[in-house]
Each structure stands twice: as structure tokens, then as C-alpha cells.
C-alpha positions as CSV (number, residue, x, y, z in Angstrom):
1,E,14.8,86.1,-16.2
2,L,13.5,82.4,-15.6
3,L,15.3,82.1,-12.0
4,T,13.0,85.1,-10.9
5,I,9.8,83.6,-12.4
6,A,10.7,80.4,-10.8
7,K,11.3,82.6,-7.1
8,S,7.8,84.1,-7.7
9,L,6.0,80.6,-8.5
10,G,7.9,79.1,-5.6
11,S,9.6,76.8,-7.9
12,S,12.8,75.1,-7.3
13,R,16.0,75.6,-8.7
14,E,15.8,71.8,-10.1
15,S,12.6,72.8,-12.5
16,I,14.6,75.1,-14.1
17,F,17.0,74.3,-17.0
18,L,19.6,76.9,-18.3
19,G,22.5,76.5,-21.0
20,Q,24.3,73.0,-21.0
21,N,20.6,71.7,-19.3
22,A,18.4,73.4,-21.7
23,T,18.6,70.2,-24.5
24,E,15.8,68.7,-26.1
25,T,16.5,65.5,-24.5
26,K,15.7,67.2,-21.2
27,L,12.9,68.7,-22.2
28,K,11.0,66.0,-23.8
29,S,12.0,63.5,-20.8
30,L,10.2,64.9,-18.2
31,D,6.8,64.6,-17.0
32,L,5.2,68.0,-18.5
33,L,1.9,67.2,-17.2
34,Q,2.7,68.3,-13.7
35,Y,3.3,71.9,-14.8
36,D,0.8,74.8,-14.5
37,I,3.5,77.0,-15.9
38,I,6.4,76.5,-18.5
39,A,8.5,79.5,-19.6
40,F,10.7,79.6,-22.6
41,A,13.5,82.2,-22.8
42,T,15.3,81.8,-25.7
43,H,15.4,82.9,-29.4
44,G,12.7,82.0,-31.5
45,L,13.5,81.1,-35.6
46,M,10.1,81.7,-38.1
47,A,10.1,79.1,-40.5
48,N,12.6,79.4,-43.3
49,E,14.5,81.9,-41.1
50,I,18.0,79.8,-41.3
51,R,18.3,77.7,-44.5
52,G,17.4,74.4,-43.5
53,V,14.7,75.0,-40.6
54,D,11.5,75.1,-42.1
55,E,9.4,75.0,-39.2
56,P,8.9,77.7,-36.9
57,S,11.4,76.9,-34.0
58,L,12.9,77.4,-30.2
59,V,16.8,77.3,-29.7
60,L,18.1,75.1,-27.0
61,R,21.3,74.1,-26.5
62,I,23.2,73.0,-29.6
63,P,24.7,69.9,-29.0
64,A,28.4,69.8,-30.7
65,G,27.2,66.4,-32.5
66,S,23.6,67.1,-34.2
67,T,20.9,63.8,-34.6
68,P,17.5,64.4,-35.8
69,S,16.4,64.1,-31.9
70,E,18.6,66.7,-30.2
71,D,19.6,69.5,-32.6
72,G,19.0,71.8,-30.8
73,L,15.7,72.9,-32.2
74,L,12.7,72.6,-30.9
75,T,10.1,72.7,-33.3
76,S,6.9,73.0,-33.7
77,G,5.9,69.6,-34.7
78,E,8.1,68.6,-31.5
79,I,6.1,70.8,-29.4
80,S,2.3,69.1,-31.0
81,Q,3.9,65.9,-30.1
82,L,4.6,67.1,-25.6
83,K,1.7,66.4,-23.6
84,L,0.8,69.6,-21.8
85,D,-1.4,70.1,-18.7
86,A,-0.3,74.2,-18.6
87,D,-2.4,76.9,-17.7
88,L,0.1,79.3,-18.9
89,V,3.2,79.0,-21.2
90,I,5.2,81.7,-21.9
91,L,7.6,82.0,-25.0
92,S,10.1,84.9,-24.4
93,A,11.4,84.9,-27.9
94,C,11.4,86.3,-31.0
95,N,7.8,86.2,-33.5
96,T,6.3,83.8,-31.3
97,A,2.7,84.6,-32.9
98,A,4.2,83.8,-36.0
99,S,2.6,81.8,-39.2
100,D,4.1,77.9,-39.7
101,G,5.4,79.3,-42.9
102,T,3.2,78.3,-45.5
103,P,1.7,80.7,-48.2
104,G,-1.1,82.4,-46.6
105,A,-0.8,80.8,-43.2
106,D,-2.6,83.0,-40.1
107,G,-0.1,84.2,-37.2
108,F,-0.8,82.0,-34.3
109,S,-0.2,78.9,-36.7
110,G,3.3,78.1,-36.0
111,L,4.6,77.3,-32.7
112,A,1.4,79.3,-30.9
113,K,-0.8,76.5,-32.5
114,S,1.4,73.8,-31.9
115,F,1.6,74.6,-28.2
116,F,-2.3,74.4,-28.0
117,Y,-2.7,71.1,-29.4
118,A,0.1,69.5,-27.1
119,G,-2.2,71.3,-24.4
120,A,-1.5,74.6,-23.5
121,R,-4.7,76.7,-21.9
122,S,-3.1,80.0,-23.0
123,L,0.3,81.5,-24.4
124,L,2.3,84.6,-23.8
125,V,4.0,85.2,-27.4
126,S,5.3,88.2,-29.5
127,H,4.5,89.3,-33.1
128,W,8.2,90.8,-33.8
129,P,11.9,90.6,-32.4
130,V,11.6,91.6,-28.8
131,A,14.5,93.8,-26.8
132,S,15.8,91.2,-24.3
133,N,16.0,93.7,-21.1
134,A,12.1,94.9,-21.8
135,A,10.9,91.0,-22.2
136,V,12.6,90.5,-18.8
137,E,10.9,93.1,-17.2
138,I,7.5,92.3,-18.8
139,T,7.5,88.4,-18.4
140,T,8.8,89.1,-14.6
141,N,6.1,92.0,-13.8
142,I,3.9,90.0,-15.3
143,F,4.0,87.4,-12.0
144,N,4.9,90.7,-9.8
145,E,1.1,91.8,-10.8
146,I,-0.3,88.7,-9.9
147,K,1.4,88.5,-6.3
148,N,-0.2,91.7,-5.7
149,N,-3.8,91.2,-7.1
150,P,-4.3,86.7,-7.1
151,D,-7.7,87.1,-9.1
152,L,-6.0,89.0,-11.7
153,G,-6.2,87.7,-15.2
154,K,-3.1,87.2,-17.5
155,A,-4.3,89.8,-20.0
156,E,-4.6,92.2,-17.3
157,A,-1.3,91.3,-15.3
158,L,0.4,91.7,-19.3
159,R,-1.4,95.0,-19.6
160,L,-0.5,96.3,-16.1
161,S,3.2,95.0,-16.5
162,R,3.3,96.9,-19.8
163,L,2.3,99.8,-18.1
164,K,4.9,99.7,-15.6
165,L,7.7,99.2,-18.2
166,I,6.5,102.3,-20.3
167,S,6.5,104.6,-17.3
168,D,10.1,103.2,-16.1
169,K,12.0,106.5,-15.6
170,N,15.4,104.9,-15.7
171,N,14.9,103.6,-19.5
172,P,12.7,106.1,-20.9
173,E,13.1,104.2,-24.4
174,Y,10.7,101.9,-23.3
175,A,7.9,104.2,-23.5
176,H,8.0,103.1,-27.4
177,P,5.6,100.5,-28.6
178,Y,8.5,98.3,-30.0
179,F,9.5,97.6,-26.2
180,W,6.3,96.9,-25.0
181,A,4.0,96.0,-27.9
182,P,4.8,92.4,-29.3
183,F,3.6,90.7,-26.2
184,V,0.3,89.5,-26.3
185,V,-1.6,86.8,-24.4
186,V,-3.4,84.3,-26.9
187,G,-6.3,82.3,-24.7
188,E,-6.8,83.3,-21.2
189,G,-6.9,79.3,-20.3
190,G,-8.3,77.9,-17.0
191,S,-9.8,80.0,-13.8
192,R,-6.7,78.6,-11.7
193,Q,-4.5,80.9,-10.2
194,L,-1.2,81.2,-11.3
195,L,0.5,82.1,-7.7
196,K,-1.0,79.8,-5.2
């Protein structure tokens, strides 16, 4: 998923961090202000989904020896401390639009709020657990749609990507909303073109 998105964007392999290289330390050491698009393809945790994890989090590489700054979880609190200037942050993971876990909290008050606070102008987030293969199709097809029409907005590119998924004759089950409906674009961001 990340390699396909990077290829669509013309990004170098050095800007992609997979497996053992996808660490909190690496992410926090980067000058994230230079990236217009930042994408995470991982597992998202809601607050209190796992005992002891009381903040929404993105799972990165879990180290052998955990420390508070490198425990493999990028929490919403840590995300809010990042410095971004991204027109789009893609959170291709489960439940990334969920609340921060406090009683009565609104949706989008967890990871989404933290990324906006850090400087993102728009996000692609999910409302429930996502099917991995369908998520790959949705996120990568967004960039195919924008490549075909550079003036297309992110929300419209998502709509067209969903329609393509729904009409996939090789995977008729993708027509069910479980596969295509969890993702939404929050904020349309600036007027910068995603593909240059």
C-alpha cells in the first residue's frame, strides 16, 4: 500500500519506513514539515482497547526493550506534539476516526484531533475496523483518480475510489458497505495539488 502510494507520488524509497524501520524514534527524528502527504498503513487502537493503553494510538514497530519514548505506540498525545505541514494524512488503519475515549467524547476527538493539532489540513480516517485488502484498494485508487484528474478534490477522489471498489467483479463482496464505507475525508485541506 505505502509503496504504491509512494510510486504514485514519485517519492523516493528513502521516504518509506516499513517493518523494523517503522519506529517512533525514526518518525520523531524526521523533519515532517517537508511532507505534503503522510501515510500510515498499520493497526489503529482505540482508547482502552488494550489494557494499559488509555489513548488512541497507531501501532509501529514494537521494540524488544520498551521505553516510554519507544514503546511501539504512537499515541494521540505524541501525535499532537509532532510538527506537520501536511495537506493530507492517510490513516489506513482501524477506527482512526474514534473518540479519545473520555465519557461522552465526540468522534474525531482522538487521533484525528491530534493530527489536526499537529498541523494536518485534511485526513483520511476510518470509522470502524477495515478490511486490509479493501483499504489498500481504496487508498491507492484515490491517487489513481487524482492522477487522472489533478484538479479533483480529496473527497471526490475517495468517492470515485469507492465506486471502483464497489464495482470490482473479481471481489463482489466489496459491494458491501463494510468494505468501502469506513473511510472518510475530514477537512479538504489547501488548494495544493496532491500530484505534481
